[in-house]
N, C-alpha and C positions, 0 to 999 in steps of 0.2 A: 709403357703406358702412353696412349696416343696424346698428341698435343691438343690443347684446348683451341677450338676454332673460333675466330671472330671475323666480322665483316667491317671493313673500313671503307666508307664512301669518300671519294675525293683523295684517295691515297697516292695519286700522282702529283698532287699539288704540294705547296711548300710545307705547311704543317701536317697535312695528311701523310706526306712522305716521311717526315720526322717520326710521327706516331707509328706508322707502319713498320719502319725499321726498328724502332724501340721494341715493339711487340715481338718482332721476329727474334731480336736479341734476347728477349725474356722467355723465349721458348714457345710462343704461340704459333699456331698455323693461321695465316692471314689471307683473306680474300679481299682484293681491292677492286672496286668498280669506279671508273672515272671516264669522262669523255676524252681525256687526254691519254696518250700512250704512256705506259708505265716503264720508266727507265730501269726499274729494278726487276723487270720480268725475267723469269728464269732462276731467281734466287730460291734456294731450298726453303720450303715451307710456305712459299708465296704463290697464290693463284691470282693472276692479273686478268681482269675483264675490262675491255674497252667498250663502254656502253653508257646508256642514259638512265639515271635513277628515276626518270619519269616513265620508263618502260615497265609497266606492271607485270607483263609476261616474263620479261628478263629477270626481274626481281623474284618472281614466284619460282622460276627455274633454279636460281641461286640458292634460295632457302630450301628447296627440295633436295638439291645435290649435296648440301652441306648441313652439318648440325652445329650451327653457330650458338655460342654461349652468350654473345653480346654483339651489339652494333655500335660502332663509333662513327658518328655522322659528322664528317668534316667538309663534305661537298658544298660549295656555294659559288654563285656567280657574283662578281664584283662590279660595282657601278662604273669604275674607270676602265674596265676591260670589255664591257658589253654595252652597246648603244641601243639594243632592242630591249625595251623595258618589259615586254611580255615574256621574253625568254628568261630574263632575270627573275621575274616574279614567279613564273611557273616552276623554274628550277629550284628556287629557294623555298617556296611555299608548298606547291603541289609535290615536288620531289621529296621533301621532308615527310609529308603526310603519307605518301605511297611507300616509302621505306619503312616507316613505323607500322603501317597497316600490314605490310608483308611480314614483318617480324611477329606481330601479334597472331596472324594466321598460322605461322609456323611455330607458335609457342615459344618464341624467343622474347623473354620478358625483361631484358635489360638493354637500355640505350643511353649512350652519352652523346649529347648534342653540343656542338661548338657554336656558341652565339657571340655577340659582339657588343662593344661599348657604343657602337653607332645607334643604339636604341635611344641615346640622348645626344643633344647638340647644343648644350648650354652649360655654363659654369655654375656649380653649386656653392662654391666657396667652402667646400668641405668634401670629404670622401663620399662617393655615391654608394648607398646601401641597396640591398635587394628589396627593401620596402619602398624605395622611390619609384614613382610611376614613370614608365618610359614615355618619351615624347620624340620619336624620330622625325627628321625633316626631309629626308630624301628616300628614294625608292629602296636602296639596299637596306637601310635601317628599318623601314616599314616592313620589308619582306622578312627580315630576321625576327622581328617582333611577332608577325603573323605566324611564322613557323613555330615559335614558342607556344603561341595560343593553340595551334592545331595539335601540338603534342599534349598540351594540358587537357584539351577536350578528349583526346583518346585515353589519357590516364583516368579521367573521370568516368568514362564508359567502361574501361577495363582496369579496375583497381590493382590487378596483379601485374600490370605493365608498369615498370619503373623507368622513369626518364630523369636524368640529371643534365641540366643545361649549364654549361660553363660560359659565363659572359667574360669575354677577353678584350683587353686593349690590344694595341698592335703587337703581333707575335714576332719576336726577333731571334735570330741565331745566324750562323754562317749560312749563306745561300739565300737569305731574305733580300729581295730586291724590290720590284715594283716601283712605287714613287720614291722610295729611299735611294734608288740608283741615281736619281737626279741630284740629290744632296751629295752622294759619294763622288759623282763626276766633278762637281764644283770643288770639292776638297782635293781630289786627286790632281786636278788641273790648276790648283792654286788660286781659284776665283774667290771673291767674297762670298761668304755664306750669309744669306739674308734671314733675318727674323722680322716679324711684323710687330711693331711696338718695340719695347725695350728688351724683349726676350726673357722677361722675368717669370713668364708663365711656366707651369709644370705639367708635363703630360706623361702619364704612366705607360710602360711597356710590360710585356711578359716574356720571359725566356722560354723558347719552344720546348726545351727538355723539362722545365718546371711544369709546363702545361701538360706534357705527356705523362709526367709523374702523377698529376691530378687525375688524368684519365684512368690510369691504372688503379689508383686508390678508389675510384668510383665503382670498380668491379666488386669490391667488398662492401659497398654501401647499399643497404636494403630499403631505400626510400626513393621517392621522387622529390627533387628539390632544384633550386636555382642557386648557383654560387657565383660570386664575383671573385676574380683572380687577378693578380698583378704584382708588380715589383714593390720593394720597400724603398724608403728614403729617396723619393723622386726628386731629381735635381731640376733646375730651371733649364729651358731649352738652350739658353746661351751657355751655361755651364757644360751641358752635355755636348754641344757642338764643339766647344773649345777643347774638351777632353779628347775628342777624336782628332781634331786638327793637330794637337800636340803629339799624340801617339803616332800619327801618320808622318810627322815631320813636314807638314804642308806649310806653304807660305800664305794660306788662306787666313782670313780674319772674319770675325762675325760683325756684320753691319746691320743697321736698323732701317726699316721702311716705315714711314708714317702710317699709323694704323688705319684711319678712315679712308684716305685715298687708295691705299693698297687693297683693302677689302672691296672697295667699290670697283676697282679695276679687275679684281678676281671674279666678281659677279658678272661683269661685262664679258670677260673672256670666256666664262662658262656658257653664257647665253649665245655667244658667237661660235661655240664649239671649237675653240682653239686652245683650250687648256685641259690638262688631265685632272685638274682639281675641281671637285664638285661642291655642292652646297655644304656638306658636312665639313669639308676642309676649310672653306673660307669662313664658316661660322666659328670653327674651333681653333683656327691657326694662332690666335693671340690669347686664347683662353686656357685656363687650367682645368685638368680633369684627371681624377684618380678614383679607383674603386676602393671601398672599404672591404678588406679581406678577412674580417674577423670570423665570419660564419664558416668559411672553408677551412680556416686554421683550426677551429674548435671541433667541427664535425668530421673532417677528413684527416686532421692532424698533418695538414700540408703546410709548407713554408717555402718562400722563394729562395733561390741560391745566388742569382746574379743581379747586379744593379743595371740601371739603364745604360750607364756609360760602358760597362763591360759588354753588354749585348751589342750595342751599336758599334763598338770597336771590332768585335768578331765579324759582324756583317760587313763592315768597311773593308777589312783586310781580305775577306773572301772576294769582294768586288775587285779590289786592286789586283789580286793574284789572277783572277779569271776574266778581266775586263774584255779582252778581245773575243773570247768564246761567248761571253754574255751578249755582246753586240750582235752575234750571229744567230742567237736563239729565236725560234719561231714557234714550234709546236710544243709549247710548255705552258704551265699555268701562269696567271697574271703576276703572282708573287715571285715566280722563278725567272722572270725576265725583266729587263728595264722598261719602265713606263715611258711612252713618248713624251718629250718635253713640251712640244707645242710652242706656245708663245713665251714660255719660260726661257727658251733659247735666247730671246732678246736680252733678258736680264743677265744671262751668262756673258753675252758679248759686251755688256756694259760693265761687267765686273772685273 
């Protein structure tokens, strides 16, 4: 019996790669389209296409050549990796719409869309539910919200087209780097690890394999919906960082920066374009944020398996083992390489 074929967009990226490999392990035939070269090219069952999801003719050819049962849409441009806002917007919004339109034209009626907690940038004082109105404050969050709206509009025009959007907090596992590589470098080198305020705020993560499990469960879900996903028992940032420091045997310690001056300096550094941290980061760095996951638990019978501490430790030990190779990476996705420190390097020298 031939394998079920699926399309993964952004399968050369961090989570797209995790999902792509999980699907292959589960016996699916996977086609990956990504701007970035696929390091898994040549794997049995995998078709790797280096291309742009905004290329309608390329998408049409893919959907003609393959009989996809579903599309997993993971491709997205990140704000800290792209300075061209038009490129970010067209990739995240127009690209999403074009992939969905190509699927509908080819009668592929199931799509799983990976969305973000960047749809919000304020603390709620409680877990955020799917009924809470999104209010993004920067380009990436606005683009992800508009992408959701584009998909919703297509579902309204084509009721047979089923889209599930999974809104995710930071996705973690071995190999996740990006901005986290800055934290890992501080811990590995024994520098102070800084929190803004007292570090009592709580920020939820999601284990990449738990998210991949949710994607697979969506294949058997016959509706369009939006689900929030995330870990359980979210610790404080201070507790989380201290757990990694202990497990690493590092001489680092957690220290506090005064909240108002630190956030003011972060805003200034962003305006001067000398920091990898943007409006979402300095808005939320001292705030608590977690999703309410009751809907996905009830409707998909999904549950998380790892805590924030366990995820962060896995990511740190990957960094420690591969630090030299990571520093040499260039042609990879933003989450698979270390983000530039910029002005944060000064804080490291003072630590």
